[in-house]
C-alpha positions in Angstrom: 0.2 0.4 0.2 2.9 2.5 1.0 4.5 1.9 -2.8 1.4 2.5 -4.1 0.6 5.8 -2.7 4.6 6.3 -3.4 4.2 5.7 -6.7 0.9 8.0 -7.1 2.8 10.7 -5.3 5.3 10.1 -7.7 3.4 10.2 -10.9 1.8 13.2 -9.5 4.8 15.6 -9.3 5.7 14.4 -12.5 3.0 15.2 -14.4 2.5 18.6 -12.8 6.6 19.4 -13.7 5.6 18.3 -16.8 2.9 21.1 -17.8 5.3 23.5 -16.2 7.8 22.5 -18.4 5.4 22.2 -21.5 4.0 25.5 -20.6 7.5 27.4 -20.1 9.0 25.7 -23.5 6.2 25.9 -25.5 3.8 28.8 -24.8 6.4 31.3 -23.7 8.1 30.0 -27.5 5.0 30.8 -29.4 4.5 34.2 -28.1 7.7 34.9 -29.0 7.4 33.5 -32.3 4.3 35.6 -32.9 5.7 39.0 -32.5 8.9 39.7 -33.7 9.2 38.5 -37.4 10.6 41.4 -39.7 8.4 42.9 -42.7 9.5 44.9 -45.1 9.1 48.3 -45.6 9.2 51.1 -48.2 12.2 51.8 -50.1 13.2 55.6 -50.4 14.0 57.0 -53.7 17.7 58.2 -52.3 19.7 57.5 -49.6 17.9 57.1 -46.9 18.6 59.7 -43.5 16.8 59.3 -39.8 15.5 62.0 -37.4 15.2 60.7 -34.3 11.9 62.1 -32.8 12.2 60.9 -29.5 9.0 58.4 -29.6 9.1 58.2 -33.6 11.8 57.7 -36.2 11.3 59.5 -39.5 12.8 57.8 -42.6 13.3 60.6 -45.2 16.0 61.1 -48.2 17.2 64.5 -49.8 17.5 63.0 -53.2 15.1 61.8 -56.1 11.2 61.2 -56.2 10.9 61.2 -52.3 12.8 64.0 -51.9 12.2 66.5 -49.2 13.9 69.2 -46.6 15.2 69.5 -43.2 12.8 72.4 -42.3 9.8 70.1 -43.5 11.4 66.9 -41.2 11.4 69.7 -38.4 8.1 70.2 -39.0 6.7 66.8 -39.6 8.5 66.3 -35.9 6.9 68.4 -34.3 3.5 67.8 -35.3 3.9 64.3 -34.1 4.6 65.6 -31.1 2.1 67.6 -30.7 0.0 64.3 -31.9 1.4 62.3 -29.1 0.2 64.8 -26.3 -3.4 65.4 -27.5 -3.9 61.2 -28.1 -2.2 59.9 -25.9 -1.4 61.8 -23.5 -4.6 64.1 -22.9 -6.9 61.2 -24.6 -5.9 58.1 -23.0 -5.3 56.2 -26.0 -2.8 53.5 -25.9 0.7 53.9 -27.0 1.0 52.3 -30.8 2.3 48.6 -30.6 6.0 48.3 -30.6 7.3 46.7 -34.1 10.0 43.9 -35.0 12.4 46.9 -35.1 12.0 47.4 -38.4 13.3 50.4 -38.8 16.1 50.6 -36.8 14.3 49.5 -33.2 11.0 49.1 -32.1 9.9 52.9 -31.9 6.8 54.2 -34.5 8.6 54.6 -37.7 7.2 57.2 -40.4 8.5 57.5 -43.8 8.6 60.8 -46.2 7.8 60.0 -49.7 6.2 61.5 -52.7 2.7 59.7 -51.7 0.2 62.5 -54.0 2.5 61.8 -57.1 2.8 57.8 -56.3 -0.7 56.9 -54.8 -2.8 60.1 -55.2 -3.4 60.1 -51.4 -2.0 62.7 -48.8 -0.9 59.6 -46.2 -1.9 56.2 -45.0 -1.0 53.7 -42.6 0.0 50.1 -42.8 -0.4 47.6 -40.3 1.5 44.8 -40.4 0.0 41.9 -39.1 1.6 39.4 -36.2 3.0 36.5 -38.0 4.0 32.8 -36.3 7.1 31.0 -37.8 4.9 28.0 -36.9 3.2 27.3 -40.1 0.5 25.5 -37.5 -0.2 28.7 -36.1 -3.0 30.4 -37.0 -3.1 34.6 -36.2 -6.7 36.0 -36.6 -7.0 38.4 -39.4 -8.7 40.9 -37.4 -6.0 40.3 -34.9 -4.6 43.8 -33.5 -0.7 44.6 -35.3 1.8 47.1 -35.0 2.1 49.7 -38.0 4.1 52.6 -39.6 3.2 55.6 -41.0 3.6 57.3 -44.6 3.4 60.8 -45.4 3.7 62.7 -48.4 7.5 64.2 -48.5 6.4 68.1 -49.0 2.7 68.4 -49.8 4.0 70.7 -52.2 0.5 70.6 -54.1 -1.6 71.8 -51.2 -2.3 75.5 -50.8 -1.7 75.0 -47.2 0.8 72.7 -47.2 2.1 72.5 -43.4 -1.3 72.8 -42.2 -2.9 69.9 -44.7 0.7 67.8 -43.4 -0.6 68.2 -39.7 -4.1 67.0 -40.3 -3.5 64.0 -42.4 -0.8 63.0 -39.7 -3.0 63.3 -36.5 -6.0 61.1 -38.7 -3.6 58.3 -39.5 -1.7 58.2 -36.5 -5.1 58.1 -35.1 -5.7 54.8 -37.3 -2.3 53.7 -35.8 -3.7 53.7 -32.4 -7.2 51.9 -33.3 -5.2 49.0 -34.6 -3.9 48.2 -31.2 -7.9 47.3 -30.6 -9.1 45.7 -33.5 -8.3 45.5 -37.2 -11.3 44.7 -39.5 -12.8 45.8 -42.7 -15.9 45.7 -40.0 -14.3 48.9 -38.1 -14.5 51.0 -41.9 -16.5 53.3 -41.3 -16.0 54.1 -37.2 -12.6 54.2 -38.2 -12.6 57.1 -40.5 -15.3 58.7 -38.5 -12.5 58.5 -35.5 -9.7 59.5 -37.3 -11.1 62.6 -39.3 -12.5 64.1 -35.8 -9.2 63.3 -34.3 -8.1 66.2 -37.2 -10.1 69.0 -35.4 -9.4 67.8 -32.1 -5.6 67.4 -32.6 -5.1 70.5 -34.6 -8.6 72.8 -34.2 -7.1 75.6 -35.9 -6.8 73.5 -39.0 -10.4 72.6 -40.6 -10.4 69.9 -43.7 -13.3 67.9 -42.7 -16.3 70.5 -42.7 -17.1 69.8 -46.2 -17.1 65.9 -45.3 -20.4 66.7 -43.8 -22.5 67.3 -47.1 -22.4 63.4 -47.5 -23.6 62.8 -44.3 -26.6 64.9 -44.3 -27.5 63.8 -47.5 -28.0 59.8 -46.8 -29.7 60.4 -42.8 -32.3 58.4 -43.5 -30.2 55.4 -44.1 -28.1 53.0 -41.2 -25.3 54.5 -39.5 -21.6 53.3 -39.3 -21.9 52.0 -43.0 -20.1 53.5 -46.2 -22.9 54.6 -48.2 -21.9 57.1 -51.3 -18.9 59.3 -51.8 -17.4 60.3 -48.1 -20.3 59.5 -46.1 -17.8 57.5 -43.2 -15.3 60.3 -43.2 -18.5 62.7 -42.4 -19.9 60.8 -39.5 -17.1 62.1 -37.5 -20.2 64.4 -36.9 -21.1 61.4 -34.7 -18.0 60.6 -32.6 -18.6 64.5 -31.9 -21.9 64.6 -30.6 -20.9 61.6 -28.6 -18.2 63.6 -27.4 -20.0 66.6 -26.8 -22.6 64.2 -24.4 -20.0 61.9 -22.4 -16.7 63.4 -23.2 -13.4 63.5 -25.5 -12.9 60.1 -24.2 -16.1 58.3 -25.1 -14.4 57.8 -29.2 -11.4 56.0 -27.5 -14.3 53.7 -25.4 -15.9 52.7 -28.7 -12.5 51.5 -29.5 -12.6 49.5 -26.3 -15.6 47.9 -27.3 -14.6 47.1 -30.1 -12.5 44.0 -28.8 -15.7 42.9 -27.5 -17.7 42.8 -31.0 -16.6 45.2 -34.3 -18.8 47.5 -35.9 -22.4 48.1 -34.8 -21.8 45.8 -31.7 -19.2 47.9 -30.6 -21.6 50.6 -30.7 -24.4 48.9 -29.2 -21.9 47.7 -26.2 -20.8 51.4 -25.7 -24.0 52.8 -25.3 -25.0 49.9 -22.4 -21.6 50.8 -20.8 -22.8 54.9 -21.0 -26.7 53.8 -19.2 -28.3 55.1 -22.5 -30.1 53.2 -25.3 -28.5 52.8 -29.1 -32.0 54.8 -30.1 -31.3 58.0 -27.6 -27.5 58.5 -29.0 -28.8 58.6 -32.9 -32.0 60.7 -31.4 -30.2 63.2 -30.1 -27.4 63.3 -33.3 -30.1 63.9 -35.3 -31.8 66.6 -32.9 -28.1 68.3 -33.5 -27.8 67.8 -36.7 -31.0 69.9 -37.7 -30.3 72.6 -35.3 -26.5 72.4 -36.7 -25.4 72.0 -33.0 -21.2 71.6 -33.7 -18.0 73.9 -33.5 -17.6 74.2 -36.6 -21.5 74.3 -37.9 -20.4 78.2 -39.6 -18.0 76.5 -42.0 -20.5 73.4 -43.0 -21.6 73.6 -46.8 -25.1 71.8 -46.3 -28.4 71.3 -44.4 -30.2 68.2 -44.0 -33.0 67.5 -46.2 -36.1 67.9 -46.0 -38.5 64.4 -47.0 -42.0 66.1 -46.2 -43.3 69.3 -45.5 -46.8 69.6 -43.4 -49.0 72.4 -44.6 -52.0 71.0 -43.6 -54.0 67.7 -41.9 -54.2 64.6 -43.3 -51.8 61.7 -44.0 -48.1 62.1 -44.0 -45.8 59.8 -45.9 -42.2 60.4 -47.3 -41.8 61.9 -50.9 -39.1 59.9 -51.8 -38.6 56.8 -49.9 -38.6 55.6 -45.8 -35.8 55.5 -43.7 -33.3 52.4 -43.0 -32.9 51.2 -39.3 -31.8 53.7 -36.8 -32.1 56.2 -39.5 -34.3 59.7 -39.5 -36.4 61.8 -41.8 -37.2 65.5 -41.3 -40.4 67.1 -41.9 -40.7 70.5 -42.5 -44.4 72.5 -39.9 -45.1 74.9 -42.5 -48.1 75.7 -40.8 -48.2 76.1 -36.9 -50.9 74.8 -35.6 -51.8 72.6 -32.9 -51.4 69.1 -34.0 -52.0 65.4 -33.3 -49.7 62.5 -35.0 -50.2 59.1 -35.2 -47.7 56.7 -36.5 -49.1 53.6 -38.1 -45.6 51.7 -38.2 -44.2 49.8 -35.1 -40.1 50.5 -34.6 -40.7 53.9 -35.3 -40.6 57.0 -33.3 -41.7 61.0 -33.6 -39.9 64.0 -32.4 -41.1 67.5 -32.6 -38.8 70.1 -32.3 -39.4 73.9 -31.9 -36.5 76.6 -32.7 -37.4 80.4 -31.0 -34.9 81.7 -33.0 -34.8 85.1 -31.8 -33.8 83.6 -28.3 -31.4 81.0 -30.0 -33.4 78.1 -28.0 -35.0 74.9 -29.4 -37.5 72.6 -27.5 -37.7 68.6 -27.9 -40.8 66.8 -27.6 -40.5 62.6 -27.7 -44.1 61.9 -29.0 -43.1 57.9 -29.8 -46.0 56.6 -32.0 -47.8 59.4 -30.6 -48.6 63.0 -29.5 -50.2 66.3 -29.5 -47.5 69.7 -29.6 -48.6 73.3 -29.9 -46.6 74.5 -33.0 -47.9 78.1 -32.7 -45.3 79.4 -30.0 -42.4 78.3 -32.3 -40.7 80.5 -35.4 -39.9 76.7 -37.0 -40.8 73.4 -36.2 -39.9 70.2 -37.2 -41.1 66.5 -37.2 -38.6 63.6 -37.0 -39.4 60.2 -37.7 -37.4 58.0 -36.7 -36.6 54.5 -37.1 -36.0 52.8 -34.0 -35.4 49.4 -35.2 -31.3 48.1 -35.1 -29.1 46.0 -36.9 -26.1 44.2 -36.7 -24.6 44.8 -40.2 -24.6 47.2 -43.3 -25.9 44.5 -45.1 -28.9 44.1 -43.3 -30.2 47.7 -44.1 -33.8 48.0 -44.8 -35.6 50.6 -46.1 -39.3 50.8 -44.4 -41.6 53.3 -45.6 -43.7 55.5 -43.1 -47.2 57.1 -43.0 -48.3 59.9 -40.1 -51.8 61.0 -39.5 -52.3 64.2 -39.0 -55.1 65.7 -37.3 -56.2 69.2 -35.2 -55.0 68.7 -31.7 -57.3 71.7 -30.2 -58.9 68.9 -28.3 -56.1 66.5 -27.5 -54.2 67.1 -24.1 -50.9 68.1 -24.9 -47.9 66.2 -25.0 -45.1 67.8 -22.1 -41.4 69.0 -23.3 -38.4 66.9 -22.8 -36.8 69.0 -19.9 -33.2 70.0 -22.0 -33.4 73.4 -23.8 -31.0 73.2 -26.7 -28.8 76.0 -28.0 -30.0 76.6 -31.7 -27.6 79.9 -32.3 -26.5 77.9 -35.3 -29.7 77.2 -36.7 -30.6 78.2 -40.1 -33.9 77.5 -41.1 -34.9 74.3 -43.9 -37.5 74.4 -45.7 
């Protein structure tokens, strides 16, 4: 019996030690295999020089197609210093992941090349996948990755070359820190929205992003977080700004933290839960802001929200063109201001009325749900907002749904109370 116990004890100790050895040798070696296999980098047109920017290595040349100047390199270094201070030190994004020493050491590498001449772009960020030396070890395509940054060598084709360089660097650097969390095609719309918003956060004196709002405003009846037409993903920087106005600048970083649990719209819904609000509330507040132009850069916008219909009398109200996709909105101008009762026929829709006193620069909002009564005579301007409150998991599943609102005389019906919040209508421009 004693021999059996001794034997079993020996086997137990042997197994425990074997597991420890396997973990130490195999698992740790596997991690080492994953993280550092050097990959290719851009080749400059002339003799390569390196400027040590502290947290960055700036690679440049003084000859050939990629030629730049020492003065421009110094400007790039100063811009990167400010970008790091705003996005890492102040906004608390994770630092860029270290690379495998491709540029000399594991700091972030920045290459100055003629990207405008070669590719027609101001710059770009290139993620480099984690690679394993073990051919049987698979790395997920959407795993986090380290990156390098390429900027145009002089931006000489731009009217404001230094300002263009700074905004481009701020935009592309944000892509780099996004890759700390995840890289996937599912994140691309929010990726561009976040990076575009960062341009004005990092360099508020430069504005190259206001023009993007036009492509967003023409598609507000479509699902958010998708590519859509033109520069819509860049125009959704307004959604990031709306979130930041309500929950602070850190909310954009928190959206990317949520990406590690589920990408695209799943991250958006996760963020809403963490903020203790519904995704519908986030989008509805966004829609009110777009009507009121409640943004610091609004005086520079070149577009306004489109109207889907105009209310002039009692009766049935329907969209003139098409309906609304999930989490989208249609805007209706209430041209004749009366006491109206609104009744919505569709499920998964909700009504809001926004009344604006333009002289006082104030706006009042009423949430009617599927029906309610509002006296619009007290306002200079009034609008009905028709929301599709249904959610979606992927832009491929977005469907346009028509709606119909029955509008009747509301003089005998009780009024729906206004929401407590009074909105700033300083930038409001009437749409009719």
